[in-house]
Structures are given as structure tokens and as C-alpha cells.
Kinemage of the C-alpha trace (Angstrom):
@kinemage 1
@onewidth
@group {chain A} dominant
@subgroup {mainchain}
@vectorlist {calphas} color= white
{ca unk a 1} P 0.000 0.000 0.000
{ca unk a 2} L 1.273 3.482 -0.861
{ca unk a 3} L 1.398 6.212 1.789
{ca unk a 4} L 2.183 9.726 0.536
{ca unk a 5} L 4.618 11.958 2.346
{ca unk a 6} L 3.127 13.953 5.174
{ca unk a 7} L 4.264 17.220 3.560
{ca unk a 8} L 2.380 16.530 0.336
{ca unk a 9} L -0.971 15.907 1.986
{ca unk a 10} L -3.230 18.958 2.226
{ca unk a 11} L -4.491 18.934 5.790
{ca unk a 12} L -6.708 22.017 5.524
{ca unk a 13} L -10.411 21.464 5.100
{ca unk a 14} L -11.738 23.169 1.925
{ca unk a 15} L -14.584 24.802 3.840
{ca unk a 16} L -12.161 26.261 6.380
{ca unk a 17} L -9.969 27.536 3.525
{ca unk a 18} L -12.985 29.166 1.846
{ca unk a 19} L -14.070 30.847 5.082
{ca unk a 20} L -10.518 32.055 5.719
{ca unk a 21} L -10.265 33.615 2.264
{ca unk a 22} L -13.655 35.279 2.661
{ca unk a 23} L -12.658 36.695 6.060
{ca unk a 24} L -9.354 38.025 4.684
{ca unk a 25} L -11.157 39.677 1.762
{ca unk a 26} L -13.623 41.378 4.119
{ca unk a 27} L -10.766 42.644 6.285
{ca unk a 28} L -8.776 43.738 3.233
{ca unk a 29} L -11.730 45.571 1.706
{ca unk a 30} L -11.875 47.866 4.707
{ca unk a 31} L -8.369 49.130 3.900
{ca unk a 32} L -9.551 50.713 0.636
{ca unk a 33} L -11.829 53.705 0.077
{ca unk a 34} L -15.194 53.389 -1.648
{ca unk a 35} L -13.751 55.114 -4.724
{ca unk a 36} L -10.900 52.603 -4.980
{ca unk a 37} L -13.308 49.695 -4.576
{ca unk a 38} L -15.558 51.180 -7.276
{ca unk a 39} L -12.610 51.383 -9.695
{ca unk a 40} L -11.695 47.769 -8.886
{ca unk a 41} L -15.293 46.630 -9.411
{ca unk a 42} L -15.493 48.487 -12.727
{ca unk a 43} L -12.230 46.918 -13.856
{ca unk a 44} L -13.378 43.461 -12.768
{ca unk a 45} L -16.538 43.884 -14.862
{ca unk a 46} L -14.338 44.761 -17.843
{ca unk a 47} L -12.135 41.710 -17.201
{ca unk a 48} L -15.185 39.429 -16.926
{ca unk a 49} L -16.510 40.862 -20.197
{ca unk a 50} L -13.259 40.064 -22.025
{ca unk a 51} L -12.567 36.713 -20.341
{ca unk a 52} L -16.183 35.534 -20.183
{ca unk a 53} L -15.136 31.904 -20.756
{ca unk a 54} L -12.816 31.921 -17.717
{ca unk a 55} L -13.130 32.138 -13.930
{ca unk a 56} L -12.348 35.564 -12.456
{ca unk a 57} L -11.539 36.222 -8.790
{ca unk a 58} L -11.099 39.514 -6.945
{ca unk a 59} L -8.929 39.546 -3.807
{ca unk a 60} L -8.263 42.450 -1.473
{ca unk a 61} L -4.657 42.184 -0.343
{ca unk a 62} L -2.572 44.377 1.962
{ca unk a 63} L -0.952 46.474 -0.765
{ca unk a 64} L -3.009 45.761 -3.875
{ca unk a 65} L -6.360 44.614 -5.125
{ca unk a 66} L -5.741 41.548 -7.278
{ca unk a 67} L -8.014 40.353 -10.051
{ca unk a 68} L -7.095 36.862 -11.224
{ca unk a 69} L -8.160 35.150 -14.445
{ca unk a 70} L -7.692 31.392 -14.547
{ca unk a 71} L -6.558 29.672 -17.755
{ca unk a 72} L -6.622 32.682 -20.100
{ca unk a 73} L -6.367 31.865 -23.796
{ca unk a 74} L -5.122 33.942 -26.723
{ca unk a 75} L -8.543 33.716 -28.370
{ca unk a 76} L -9.939 35.892 -25.544
{ca unk a 77} L -7.768 38.817 -26.669
{ca unk a 78} L -9.233 39.090 -30.184
{ca unk a 79} L -11.985 41.530 -29.225
{ca unk a 80} L -12.393 45.282 -29.114
{ca unk a 81} L -13.140 44.974 -25.401
{ca unk a 82} L -9.600 43.693 -24.840
{ca unk a 83} L -8.065 46.887 -26.229
{ca unk a 84} L -10.372 48.928 -23.961
{ca unk a 85} L -9.261 46.791 -21.017
{ca unk a 86} L -5.569 47.385 -21.748
{ca unk a 87} L -6.166 51.117 -22.225
{ca unk a 88} L -7.990 51.308 -18.872
{ca unk a 89} L -5.146 49.369 -17.219
{ca unk a 90} L -2.555 51.799 -18.598
{ca unk a 91} L -4.566 54.859 -17.509
{ca unk a 92} L -4.865 53.570 -13.933
{ca unk a 93} L -1.317 52.107 -13.680
{ca unk a 94} L -2.594 48.566 -13.284
{ca unk a 95} L 0.194 45.994 -13.390
{ca unk a 96} L -0.382 42.815 -15.371
{ca unk a 97} L 1.363 39.628 -14.271
{ca unk a 98} L 1.264 36.689 -16.679
{ca unk a 99} L 1.825 33.280 -15.138
{ca unk a 100} L 1.792 29.831 -16.704
{ca unk a 101} L -1.880 29.145 -15.973
{ca unk a 102} L -3.283 32.494 -14.876
{ca unk a 103} L -3.289 36.221 -15.425
{ca unk a 104} L -3.259 38.603 -12.452
{ca unk a 105} L -4.056 42.303 -12.541
{ca unk a 106} L -2.704 44.316 -9.577
{ca unk a 107} L -4.428 47.587 -8.745
{ca unk a 108} L -2.221 49.709 -6.491
{ca unk a 109} L -3.560 52.902 -4.949
């Protein structure tokens, strides 16, 4: 019988992880003004419009508001909405981080 290493086994319950993330987002949201949150919500709507085939998450972190797109594909960028998204990101100094399986937008205020 095979027993995996103790370090490789995820010991955190998924429900506890979900509740922890939700609590951290609520605490993080309080660090930003209503105007900053409105800009982030507007940008998230733009991201969801462009990447409508993908999952989009918004996280309030200590220094930035992060909007993550999972599994972005090149086909998603062939729209006029994508150019509007990039223009909005440049106007508001939003940093774009491309990873192997995700795309993260960092809004710093």
C-alpha cells in the first residue's frame, strides 16, 4: 500500500480555507476607500466581459487589489473589449502579471 509523504498531503479542510479567504477579503476591503473599490469593481466587470469563458476572482490584499483570471487563452484577446481593457489598465497604472496558468491584474492605490 502506498502512503504519501506527510508534507504533500493537504491537511486544511476546503470549507475552512474558503471561510478564511472570505474573512481576509472582508478585512482587506476595509483598507480601501469606496472610490478605490468602485474602480476595482469596474475593472473586474471589464475583465469578466473580455474573459467571459474563464473564472475571475477579486482579492483584497494588503498592498493591492488583485483580479485573477484562470486559464486565459489567446482567443480571448481578439476583441475590441480587450483593447479597452488594456487602455484602462494603462490609464490607472494597473500591473499585469502573466503566469503559466493564470493572469493577475494588480491595482495599487
